[in-house]
C-alpha positions, 0 to 999 in steps of 0.5 A: 697655714698659715692663710694667704694674704692677698689685696692686703687682707687674709683669707680663708685659704693657704697658699697650697690650697690651690693645686686641685682647683688649678689642675681642674681649670687647666683640664677644662681650659684645656678643651676649651683651647682645643675647641677655640682653635678648630672655630678659629680655623673654620671662621677666621677666613669667613670673617673677612667676608663680614661687613666691614664698616663700623666696629660690629663687623668681622673685625670684631669677630677676629678680635673676639676669636685671636683674643679668646685663644691667645687669653685661654693659652695664657691662662693655661700657662699661668694655671700650670704655674700656680699649680707647680708653685702651690705643691711645693714644701709642707704645709708649713713651709711657706717660703717655698710658695712665695710666688703663689701670691703674685701669679694669683694676683695676676689671674685675679686682674686676667679676670677682667679682660675675660669678662670683656671677651665674654660680653663680645662673645654674648653680643656675637651669639646672641644679642644680634648686634654683630653683623656676622652670621655664622652658617657652620652648625658646629661653630656657632655650636661652640662659641655659644657653650663656651660663652655659656660655660664661661658665665658659670665658670666666672660665677663660680669665681665669685663664689668661691671668693665669697666663701674663702672671704674673711671679714676679719681678715684685715687683722694681722695674725701678730697683732691678736697675740696680746691678751687684750687684742685676743679679748677684742678679737674673740668678741668680733669672731663671737659676733660674726658667728653669731650674726651668721646663725641668726641670717642662716637659721633665722626660723630658730630666733623664734624659740625661746632660747634660740638667740641664747643658743645662737650666742653659745655655740658662736663663742664656742667656734670663736674660742676653738681656734682663737689666735690660730692661723688654721684655714679649713684645709688645714684641719682636714689634712690635720685629721688625716695625719691624725690618723696616720699618727694614732694607728702608728700609737696603737701599733707601738702600744700592742708591741709594748703589751706583747713584749711585756706579756700584759694580760688583755684589758677587753675579754669575750666573757660576758658573765666574768663582765657582769659577775660583780654588777647589781642584777639589774645591770644586764645586755638583755634588759640594755638591749629592751631599753635601747628599742624603747629609746630608739623608738622615741625617734619616732617616724623620721628614724622609720623612714630613715630605715625603711627609705621605700616601705616606711610610710607603708610600715607606718600607715597601720598606725596613723591616726584620721585627723577627724577621729584624734580624741580631744584629750590625748595622751600625745602633745605638739605631733601633727594631725595625723600622729605620725610621730606616735606611729613610729613610737608604736611601730619601733617599741612593738606596743599598743597606745594603751601602754604609752602613757604620754608622749611629748614632741615638742621640739625647741632649743633646749627642749626635747621630746620624750614618752613615757611607756608602761613596761608591764613585762619588766614592771616599770615606768619607762621615760625614753628621751630622743636623741638628736634629729634636728637642727634645734637638738644640734644647737642643744649639743653645741652649747657645750659650756658648763653650768653649775647643776644642783641635786641632792647628793651631788657635791657643791661645784658640781657643773654640767653640760649647759644646753643638756641641763637647760633640756633637763630642767625643761623637761621635769616641768612636764615630765613630774605631774605624769610621773605622779599619775602613773604611779598612782596607777601602777605604784608597785612598778620601778622607775627607768630612764632611757636615752641615746646620744644627746637623749641619754645625757639629759636621761642622766641629768633628769635622773640626778634630779628625780632620785631623792623622790624616786632613789630607786631609778635606774638609767640605761644611757647609750652612746653618752656624750663626753662632755656631760658632767663633772668628776665626782658627779660621774662617779656618784652615778655609778651605782644607777647609771649603766652606759653602753658605748660601741667601738670608736663612737664620735660622740662618746669623745666628743666635748669641749676639752676634747675638741681643743685637745685635737686642735692642738694635736692637729697643729703639733702633726701638721708641723711634724709632717715631711708631706705637701698639703696636696699628697696628704689630701690624696692619701686620705681618698686612699685611706678612706677606701682601703685603710693606712698602709704600714709604710706610710706610719713612719714615712709620712714624718720627717722624723718619728721622735717628732710626733713625741710632743708634750700633750699636757694641758698645763705645758708652757710651750709646744716641746716636741722632741729633737726639735728645739724651736716651734712655730710661734702659733703652736707655742701660742696655742698652749701657753696658758690652758685658761687663756685657751679654754673655753670652759675651765670645768672638765666634763665627763661620762656618767655611769659605770662604762661598759665599751664594747669593740669588734675583736680581730677574730685572728690567732696564731698556729703553730706548725713546727718552727712557723707561725700563721694566722688563722680565723678563729670561730669566737664571738665576734665582740670583746668588752670592758669596764672603762672609765670616763677617762679613757674618752677624752681624746678624740680618734680619728677612726674610720667608724667613728659616726657609724659606731653612734648610730643606734641600729649599730649599738642596737645590732651590736648588743643583739649579737652579744647576746646571740654569741653569748651561748654560740661560742666557746669562750677562750682565755688568751694569753 
């Protein structure tokens, strides 16, 4: 940061990204140098016995051997200097790395003699052009191996240049800070991402809304890093630093709570949590409907959970292609009804209990099942979550659009992809519901889903509520950027949304991603560590956690982290720092210029947040205190509000806590421990 400029253009790499590649190549070339030196010692005297007439005799071989040996030595010195220079300074201290660009340029020019020498080695070893036979088997194998590996290394070099090539790299960062230039640059980047998607996911163009989804996601990616000079490694390093920063802030918050003797926010008392809620809001029913929403994932989820025995578990539920009925309740499944078999296996229901199942998966169109739940006398609509690339494009079509339903404010906005998915789903669902309630008129209507399925289920419920006023929704790991605030408040009476721990998706919205981008830039400016140290620390954090000493030693000054996070700030003000980079100030200058969507979207429903508690207590022995493990419930919970999930947290379990099996295990554990442990009040 900023991006490296070489050969008159910007690249998707920074001057401090070359430490590890240089060291790796240095070690690799050291092995080459040793092997070449051994070969030279053996073959050099022999080359004088080869044919001396013409260019293809002993002189040719001596030129290749001595040239390769000298070039490897020069490249090793160059790589050592490149690694040393690239490791200097912090991420933003580019002046200390001003020699990286000329050193890298010199290495690029040395590719030409390297290619020439490798051509000579190929002619000698593989083309039988050079009349100098090598009788020593070791030397022959070494030369052939070096020639082959050299071609592979050159191919990887070309591939690396392709990966870090920026098609818009000729544009200067300073030239796009004016608003007209920003708009033009944004359009160019959007078009570039759209072309990439059309090329990489060409089979999705056949979908009705495939091109529209490409355009939506391309516009989002372009807007996220508009007018910033970040490279991918900066984002990774920034996320590692954010993990340290967020742990430091959490520790300080706990200290303040202890000093103020505040009551704990979370509780292990399940009865207390549900004491003021309607009877239908309970964990037993939630666990039941979560199982049905998981069943909607079909056979891929069965194979995911049972990698070696999944097919055997599905086999008894499959349908022979010849025996498939013509008027089937299943649509868009394969000939053996594999998805339907997965639904039957995971839901533990018979085929007669499944009224309808659609497995049509397109952009903005999700599979769903309609189930007759006789135990709870309800018609259940289970909407599948994200499991395919088409679902990912639906997820990331994250712009807001107007959403209309009876009872909602006129200015209600909703997630565009999920809103379109709800509209498509309703076309198939309404006739099925009419038939279902003709058959079971006394049953209630319940919608359920996990992740993307939860968001679509909420929007479908809002459309259906005028016709079915007593419907209920059980949503699990609901995405944060779903619906506007007043509409989210409206859904609290009929939507129960359950989230676990540090779930990423429950905090994932356009607004939170844009805030993450700003925090990444703030944190990068506050650190005193070079990037290679940050990356090494990141591996350590992933294995062993963040040590306490790094919470303070990572930053120039602890007060550098006290940044103004307000969306309306005119500049990125850092306490104790009088000046900031133009880049950081530009990101926070105007909220409407930098926001992909001006409407803020929130999680819907009444939100139950369940977290794993630290099962440690304090025992007094005279004047001493020591930590002891207590026999208390594993999880604690509270009723949260949508504003609690507006910031992305970089946590070790942010992906694991989203997985449906972990949500199921958490709720099941809470229910099992409800009567197994004595609930204690922590004062």
